[in-house]
N, C-alpha and C positions, 0 to 999 in steps of 0.2 A: 420489309422495313420493320414491321411489328416484331418479327422474329429476332432481328438484330437488337431492338430495344429490350426484348426479353432477356437475351444473353448479356446485354450490357448491365441490366439490373442485377443479374445473378453474379456477375464477376466480383463485386466488392464483398459479397457475403459467402463466397465459396467455402472459406474456412468454417464459418458458423454453420452452414448447411451440413458440412462433413461432421462436425461435433454433434449436431442435432441428430443425425442418422445414427451415430455411435451411441448416443444417449437412448434413442428408441430401441436399438438392439439390446442394450443392457437392461432396459426396463422390461422388455418382452421376455428376455432370458431369465431375469430374476423372478418375474411373475409366474412363469411356467414351472420353474424347478423348485421354488420354495414350497409348493404344494405337494411335491413328490416325497413320499415317506422314505424312500431309499437314498435321497440326496441329502448330503450333509451340508449344513449352512456354512461352515468355514470354507468348504470347497467352492461354493458359489461366490463367496467374498473374494477368494484368491483369484478366481477366473475373471471376475468383473474388474478387479484391480489391474490384472495383467493386460486386459483389453484396453483399459483407459490409458495405461502407460504407452501402449503401442499407438493409440490414437493421438496422444500428445506429440509424439515424435513425428508421426506422419503429418500432423497439423503444422509443425514447425517447418518441415520440408515443403509443404504446400505453400505456405506464406513466403518462404524464401524464393520460390520460383514465380511469384507474382510480379507483374511489371508495374512499377510505380508511375502510374499515369493519373492525371487530375480530371475528374468529371463528377457531376452530381447525378444521383439516381433516386429511384423510388419517390418520384414527384418532389424532388429536392429535400426529402427527409434525411437522406444519407449522402455522404460524400466519399469518394474514393480519391485519396491523395497519398503521396509518399509517406507522410507522417503516420497515417493510419496503418500502413503496411509495416513500417519499421517499429511502430508502437506495439503492434501485435506480436512481432518477433520478440520484443523485450518481454511482453506479457507471457507468452508461451514458454520462453526460456526459463523464467523464474517459476512458472508453474511446474515445470519438469523438475527443477531443483527442489521445490517444496514437496513434490510427490515422492522423490527418492529419499528425502529425509523422513517422511512420515508414511512410507509405503507399507509398513507392517503395524498398523494400528490394531491393538488387541482389545481396546475398550469398546469398540463398536463393531458389530458383526452383521449389520444390515446393509444390503447393497444400495439402499436409497441414499446413503451418505455420498456415494460417488456420483449418483444421478444429480444430486443437488450441486456438487462441485462442478460438474459439466455445465449445468444450467448457469451457474455463476460465471464461468469462463465465457460462455456464449454472450451473456449480457455485458461483460467487461469488454469483449472484442467489438461488439456492436456500438458501444458508447464511444469508441474511438472514431467510428464513422458518422456518429450523430452530429447534425448541423442545424437542427430545427428544434424549437421548443417542444413540439409534440413528441418527437422521437427521443429527445433527451429525458423528458419527464417519464415517459412510459418505461424506458430502459432503466432509469434510476430506481423506479418503483419495483420493477421486476428483479433487479439486483438486490434491493433492500429486502424483498420478500424471502428470497433464498437465504440471505444472511440471518434473518430472524429465526428461520427454522434451524439453520446450522448452529446458531448460538445455543439454542435449547435442545440440541440433539441428544445430549446425555441425560435421558429422562430419569435415571436412578439418582442423580445429584440434584439437591435442592438449589445450589448456587447456579446451576445451569438454567433451570426454569426461571429463577429470579432475574438473572441477567438477560435472558431472552425477552421476558416481559418488559423490563426496563428499556431495553434496546428498541422494542417495538413501539412503546409509547413515545419516547423521545424522538425516535426516527420518524414517526408519523407527524410529529410537530415540525421537524425539519423539512419533511416533504411538503407540508402545508405552506411553509414559508416560500419554498421553491415555486410551488404552483401559484401562490399569490403574487410573487414577483413577476412570473411569466405573464400572468393575467394583466397586471398593471402595464407592462411593456407593450403587450398586444393592444390594449385599449387606448394607449396614448400614441402609438406609432402605426398600428395596423399591420405590423410585420411580425413574423415568427422565425424567419430564417436568420442565422447569425451573419451570413454574408451580406444580406440586405441591410441588417442593422448597422454593420460597420460602415456601409455607404451612407446610411441615414445620419449617423453621428459625425459627419464631416461637413465642410463647407459652411453654409449659413447657420447651422446649428451652433457653431462655436461663437457666433456673434451674439447669441442670446445670453442675457445676464443669468448668473447662477441663481440669484435670488428671485427669479421669475417663477410663477406658479407652475408652469409646464416643466421647467428644468428641475425644479425641486421634486416634483412627482416622479420624474424619471430617476432621480437620485435615490428616492425611497425604494423604488422597484429594484434597483441594483443592490441596495443594502440588503433586501430580503434574499436575493439570489446569492450574494456573497456569504451571508450568514449561514444559509443552508449548506453551501459547499464547504465552508470552514467547519461546520458541524460534522459533515461526513468525513472530513480529513482528521478531525479530532483536535483542532487548534483551540487554545484557550481564548476566551472564557467559555467555550462551548465543548469542554472536554469531560464533563462530569460523568458521562456514560462510559467513557473509555476504560478506566481501571476496572470497574465492576464487570463489564462485558468481557474484557480480556481474562479476568480471573475466573469467571463462571464458565466460559467456553472451554472446550478441549484444547490441549496444547497445539494440535494440528490446525484447528480453526483459528486460534489466536495468531499463529504464524501466517495463515492465509490472509487474515485481516490486515496484518502489518505489511506484507509484501506486495500484494496485487492491487487492492482498491486505491492505494495512495497514488499509483501511476495515473489512474483514470481521473480521479477527482482533481488532481493537480493540473492535468491537461485541460479539464473543463474550466478550472479557475483561470488558466492562462488564456483560453479562448475568449472568455468574457472580459478579461482585462484588456485584451487587444482590441476589442470593439470600441472602447472609449480611450484608446491610446492617443496621446497628443490632443486631448480634448479637455476643455475647462471642467467638464463634469468629473474627470478623474481626480481632481484636486479635492473634491468632497470625499471620495473614497480613500484618498491618499492617507489621511490621518487615521481612518478606520483600520486600514491594513497595518499601519505602524503600531497602533495600540495592540492589535491582536498578536503581532510579532513579539513585542516586548512582554506581553502577558504569557505567551507560550514559553518563552525562555525563563521567565521568573517562576511561574507555577510548575513547569516541568522540572526545574532544578531543585527547588525546595520541596516539591512533593515527593521526589525520589528519595530524599533523606529519611523519610518516615516509614519507608516500606520494608517489610520483612519477607514478603512473598515475591518471587522473581517475576511473575507475570504482571503484577501491579508495578513492579520496578521498571520493567521494559515499557510499560504503558506511559509512565511519566517521562521516561527517557525518550520515547518517540515524540512526545509533545515538545520536549526541549530541542530535539533535532529538527522538528518541523519549523522552528523559529528561523533556522538558517535558510530553509527553502522559501519561507515567506519574506525574509530579508532580501533575497535576490529578486523576488517578485515585486517588492516595493520599489526597487530600482527601475524596473520595467524598461530596461534598455535591451533592444534585440541583440546587440553585440555581446551582452553579458548573460544571455539565456543559456549559453553553452556551459557556464559554471553551475547553473541550476541543475541541468541534466547530469553533469558530472557528479554533483553531490548526491543526486537521486540514485545513480548507478551504485556508487560506493556505499550509500546507506542501505540499499537493498542487499548487497553482498554481506555487509556487516551484520544485518539483522538475521539473514539466513544462517550465517556462521554461529551467531549467538544461540539460535534455536537448535542448530545441529549439536552444539555442545551440551545443551540441557536435555535434548532427547536421548543423548548417549548416557545420561546419568540415570541410575536406578538406586533406590534406597532399599537395602536388604533388611527385611523384617521376617524372621524365620516363621514359616518355611518359604515365603514368597518374596519377590522384589517388586516394589511399587515405584511410581513416577515421583520425582522430586517436586516439591511445591515451595519450599522455603529456601532462602538464600543461605541459611546456616548449614545446609547440606553440602556446601563447598568446603567444610572443615576437613583439614588434612587430605585434600584432594591430591596434592602433590605426592603424598605417600602412597595412596591407593592407586592412582593412575597419573603418572607424571606426564605422559604424552598428552592426555586430555587437559591436564592443568596448563600445559604450555599453550595449547590452542586457545583455551579460554583466556589466558593472559593476553595473548595477541589481540583478540577481538575486543577485550575490555580497554586496552591501551589505544586501540584504533577508535573506539567510540568516544574515548576521552579526548582524542586529538593529539596524541603523542607522536612526534616525528621519529622515524621517517615512514610511518605507517600510512595507509591510504586515507584514514579519517582525518589526519592532519592536513593533507593536501586538499581534501574536499572543503574543509573549513577555511583554509587559506585562500582558495580561489573565490569563495563567496565573500569573505571579508575584503579581499582586494577589490572586487567589483563594487562593494558598498562604499569603500573609502574613496574610490575614484569618482563616485557620485555624491560625495560630501555628506554621507550619513554618519557623521562623527559620533554624535551622542548615542545613536542606536547601536553602532558598532562597539563603542566602549562599554555599553550596558551588557550586550550579549557576550562580549569577551570576558567581562568580570564574572558573569554568571557561569560561563563555561569553565573558568578557573575554579569556581566553587564546586562545580559538578565533578571535578577530578577527585575530590575527597571521597565521594561515595563509590566511585569506580575503583579507586585504589584500595578502599576498604574490602572489596571483594577479593582482590589479590592477596591482601593480608590474611583473609580467612583461609584461603587455599594453600598458602605457603608458610605463614609464620605462626599459626596456632600450634600449641604443643599438643601432642597426642594424648588423649585420655581414653583408655580402653573401656572405661565404664560408660562412655558416651555412646548412645545408640540413637539413630541408626548409623550404619557404616556404608560408605559409598562402594558399590560393587562395579564390576567391569564386564558388562555383557558383550558378547562378540556380535557385532553387526557390521558387515563389510560395506553395505551400501552407505550407511551413515558415515562410516570412517572415510570412505572414498570422497564423498561430498565435502566432508569437513576439511580434509587435506587440500582439496581443490580450492575451496573458498579461502583457506588460510594462505595458500600461495598467492592468490589474487590480492589479498589484503597486504601481504608482506612485499610482494614484488611490483606493486603499482608504480612506485617511483622509478623503476628501471626503464619503463617505456609507457609514456602517456599517450602515444600516438593513436592506438586503436580506440581508446575511450574518447579522446578528443575528436577523432574522425567521426565516430558514430554520433556524438553529441552535436557536432557541427552540422551533420546532415539533418538532424531533427530541428535544430534552430533555424536553418535556412528555409524550412517549410512553413513557418508561421508568417 
């Protein structure tokens, strides 16, 4: 019996154990051979990178063969359910895409970079299984610790150290709010498990007046938890760290922050929202979410107009796109959650394509080529690389929501679900701001196509040959272009995820 319980506890974390073993092997391998005088450091870096790519593919196969059954384990700290399995599939899939885009990073030659990436993936996967305050907080802190180090990884750049310090200070404050909210909920209810809390906030709890002392204290606890999670997502007005951290971090780390953590923190936000679903307590948080949704759309739209660096631009653009996800969350209708996940899928594909386009860009400064930082590097891109310019135009039009690209249908489904729930004013505000955002998107197209060539202008965009990035870029472009041809696969996957809440 004890042996069966032991195996039952190991089953939900098989993927994490596998990644942990790979991380230990890479750590021992790097620690042994970095001291060898005859061993060249780039060779160690290449070997570690290839091993991690193999581990990601094997991890995807391992999760794909797991049976989606529901049970709690590790003394109810973790849960194994179909959503955690399918969520890990999505997480590992986009981590493979991220890896192939940034597989040849030349700015960092230390193997610890990939160790930290594996530790981040382990924390992200475990957060999908977390169902208790203790496990959620420990894993969020574990994930944040790796993110602080990754942000300041480029020690030769002052911006990287500054952004890492800012992220650490503000992230510690957000973690403090999360812990304070958990402490209040435990002190008032005596419960730490999310399943137990969902049972607690039903029945006679609904009959208690919202203005009672007990219910108001519970409301303050949830405000702290929601504020912390919205900070981690980068929603306004808790977005101040986002542009600076994205700018100071390496391009690969910025892409990692945009693609993978949003899945996890959005899932945590949904889990906490469902605890108080159909409860009078939710109406207190209802206005709070609506204000954050409107501010995310407003600040994200007008903040992007003033940006000249492309990483700060995509930071404010992500804040604007986050308003659509929060708009669907405000509806909090289980039947409409499918549109939230559809938008999340498409946004991740568009963000990956955007970073693939910019990672393909190099600015030639004799005798070397360097990574592009400014948006004006798109000048006469159509003349120097017409195929790359076409891919970039497609992703920009999709981010703006131009039909018949995938971004249009993602926004259409979210707006449809909000209108069906009579969110007329919020929908009108977000649509108006989205129309304004089209101007700064189209301005990027104007720079790459309609600027006259000035041969005195330096630097010039060069065209490096990188088959891996070109393959991923074409694959993502086909998805963004051909989404309207067949919705069935994405809707089927989103429906499976929605039916699990």
